[in-house]
N, C-alpha and C positions, 0 to 999 in steps of 0.2 A: 504494500500500500504506500502511495506517495502522498505526502501532505505538504502544505505550504504554511510556513510560520513566520510571523513578524515578531521580532524580539524587542522588548522594552527593558533595558538594563537599569540597575540602580533604582528600581521602582519600589515605592512603599506599598503599592497594590500588588497582590500576588495571585497567581493562578492563570487560567486560560479563559479566553473569551473568543468564540467563533463569530466572524463577521464576513459576509460575502465570500464564503468558501476559504477564508484564510483564518488561521488560528493566531490570535494575538497572545503572546506569552509574556507575562510580567514576572521578571526575575529580580532578585535582590543583588546578584553578583555584578561586579564591574566587567566591562568587556576587555579585560586584560589577561594575557597569558592563557587564554582558553577557559577561564573560570566560568564565563557565562555559557559557553557551549557545553561544558561539563554539567552545569546545573540544569540546563535545558534537557539534556539527555536523561538525567536522573529523574526529572519531573515527568517527562514523557513516558519513561519506564513505569512509573507509578500510575499515571493516567490510563495507559493502555494495558497495564498488568503484564508486561513482557520484560525479559532481561535487557539490561543496557546494551549487551552485545548484539542485540537484534535491531538496534537503532543506528542509522548511519546518516550523517549530514553529507548529502551528495553535492550540494551547491550552496554557497554563501557562508562559508566558515568565518569569513571576516566581514560579513555584512549583517544588517538587521533583518534582511529578507532571506529566508533559508528554505531550501527544498530538502525534505527529510524522507528517507526510506525506512519504513517500519516492516520488519519481517515477521508478520503475524501469521502463525500457523494455526489452522483450524483442525 
């Protein structure tokens, strides 16, 4: 499954909000040294109840707009 996420870092608000097919992710981490990406993967892991190893940022590792592949097995 491919999802599109827009990341808001250093946010007081936390969680996910879906709008127009894009998931807005509100994270507390700063966008430095991969901290925000790591927090995003961890939170998506909890949201979709899958291991972090099944989540891959395939586009936008250094951008607010990310394309993420979730390997959800049924």
